[in-house]
C-alpha positions in Angstrom: -12.8 26.7 5.2 -10.6 27.6 2.4 -8.7 25.8 0.2 -4.8 25.7 0.7 -1.8 25.4 -1.6 -0.2 22.4 -0.6 2.8 22.9 -2.8 5.0 24.5 -0.2 4.7 22.0 2.4 6.1 19.1 0.1 9.2 18.8 -2.0 8.1 19.6 -5.8 9.0 16.1 -6.9 6.6 13.2 -7.9 6.2 10.4 -5.4 7.6 7.1 -7.1 4.6 4.5 -7.5 3.2 2.7 -4.6 4.1 -0.9 -5.2 6.2 -3.5 -3.4 8.2 -6.6 -5.0 6.4 -8.9 -3.0 4.4 -9.6 0.4 6.5 -9.5 3.3 5.6 -9.2 6.8 8.8 -8.5 8.2 9.0 -5.4 6.0 5.4 -4.6 6.7 6.0 -4.5 10.6 9.3 -2.1 10.1 6.7 0.3 8.2 4.0 0.1 10.7 6.7 1.7 12.8 6.7 4.6 10.8 3.0 4.4 10.0 1.6 4.3 13.4 4.4 3.6 15.8 5.4 6.4 18.7 7.5 8.1 15.9 5.0 7.8 13.0 2.9 9.7 10.4 -0.1 9.2 12.5 1.3 10.8 15.8 2.9 13.4 13.9 -1.0 14.2 12.2 -2.5 14.2 15.7 0.1 16.2 17.3 0.2 18.7 14.3 -3.9 19.1 14.5 -3.6 19.9 17.9 -1.1 22.2 17.8 -2.4 24.2 15.0 -5.9 24.4 16.9 -4.0 25.7 19.9 -1.9 28.3 17.4 -5.2 29.3 15.2 -6.4 32.3 17.2 -3.1 33.8 17.7 -0.8 33.2 15.1 -2.2 32.9 11.4 1.2 32.0 9.9 2.1 29.4 12.5 -1.4 27.7 12.2 -1.6 27.5 8.5 2.1 26.3 8.4 1.0 23.8 10.9 -2.1 22.5 9.1 -0.3 22.4 5.4 2.6 20.1 7.2 -0.3 17.8 8.8 -1.8 17.6 5.4 1.2 16.4 3.9 1.6 13.9 6.7 -1.6 12.7 6.1 -0.7 11.9 2.6 2.2 10.0 4.1 0.1 8.0 6.4 -1.9 7.0 3.3 1.0 6.0 1.3 2.4 3.8 4.1 -1.2 2.3 4.9 -1.0 1.1 1.1 2.6 -0.5 1.5 1.7 -2.3 4.7 -1.5 -3.8 2.9 0.5 -4.5 -0.2 3.0 -6.1 1.9 0.2 -8.8 3.0 -0.9 -7.1 6.4 -3.5 -5.0 7.9 -2.6 -1.2 8.1 -4.2 -0.9 12.0 -3.0 2.0 14.2 -0.3 0.4 16.4 2.6 -1.9 15.8 3.7 -5.6 15.9 5.9 -6.2 19.1 7.2 -9.8 19.8 4.2 -11.4 18.3 1.7 -9.3 20.0 0.1 -6.2 18.8 0.5 -2.9 20.9 -2.5 -0.3 19.9 -1.3 3.3 19.0 -2.0 5.7 22.0 -2.2 9.4 22.4 0.0 9.1 25.2 2.6 9.2 22.3 1.7 13.0 21.5 3.9 16.0 22.8 1.1 18.4 23.6 3.6 21.2 24.8 2.2 24.1 27.1 3.4 27.2 24.9 3.5 27.7 21.4 7.4 27.8 21.1 7.6 24.8 23.1 5.2 23.1 20.6 7.2 24.1 18.1 10.3 22.4 19.6 8.0 19.3 19.9 7.3 19.4 16.4 11.3 19.7 15.4 11.9 17.0 17.7 9.4 14.8 16.0 10.6 15.8 12.5 14.1 14.8 13.5 13.2 11.5 15.1 11.0 10.8 11.8 13.8 11.4 9.6 16.1 9.4 11.9 13.8 6.5 12.0 12.9 6.4 8.2 16.8 6.1 7.4 16.9 3.1 10.0 14.0 1.7 8.3 15.6 2.2 4.8 19.0 0.0 6.1 16.5 -2.7 6.8 14.6 -3.1 3.9 15.8 -4.3 0.4 13.0 -3.8 -1.7 13.4 -0.9 -4.5 10.0 0.2 -4.3 9.5 1.0 -0.8 13.2 2.4 -0.7 12.0 5.0 -3.5 8.8 5.7 -1.3 10.7 6.3 2.0 13.4 8.5 0.3 10.6 10.5 -1.1 9.2 10.8 2.0 12.3 11.9 3.8 12.9 14.8 1.4 9.4 15.9 2.6 10.1 15.3 6.2 13.2 17.6 5.7 11.3 20.6 4.4 9.1 20.1 7.3 12.2 20.3 9.7 13.2 23.5 8.1 9.6 25.2 8.1 9.1 24.3 11.7 12.8 25.5 12.4 11.9 28.9 10.3 8.6 29.2 12.7 10.4 28.8 15.8 12.9 31.1 15.1 10.2 34.1 14.4 8.8 33.2 17.8 11.7 33.6 19.9 
């Protein structure tokens, strides 16, 4: 596998330092939603890799774009996992709901049947991720976490644009 320039799949701004004001299980549970809930970085990575494999032989541009976006989502996954840990919880793949841990499931993935349908699913995933991050921002009062989420949102907005451009080329 050749190395890939990841710069075009993320905004050209540094990420804030990964730290938190203090341990907080409520905040950790909110971050777990973005980390490995139904709409999450973990779901995006697995969905995008599936779509990239599907597209690989037929459309190199689509394949490379999806792979690049997936790699940035992996970076977001790492950052969120570190935040969950700093907040005092385990970065397991799942969420805490009403005192019970619910495992992440591949049922969260939109597999699609055609490449345009897959790209539409990816556009939808990015829109939902941005919306969920905005909701998370409203519920967290930690300047460090907010700065990181705001930076991640910038990448997600770029991903939305990249997927939208791909879709326009496919139809």
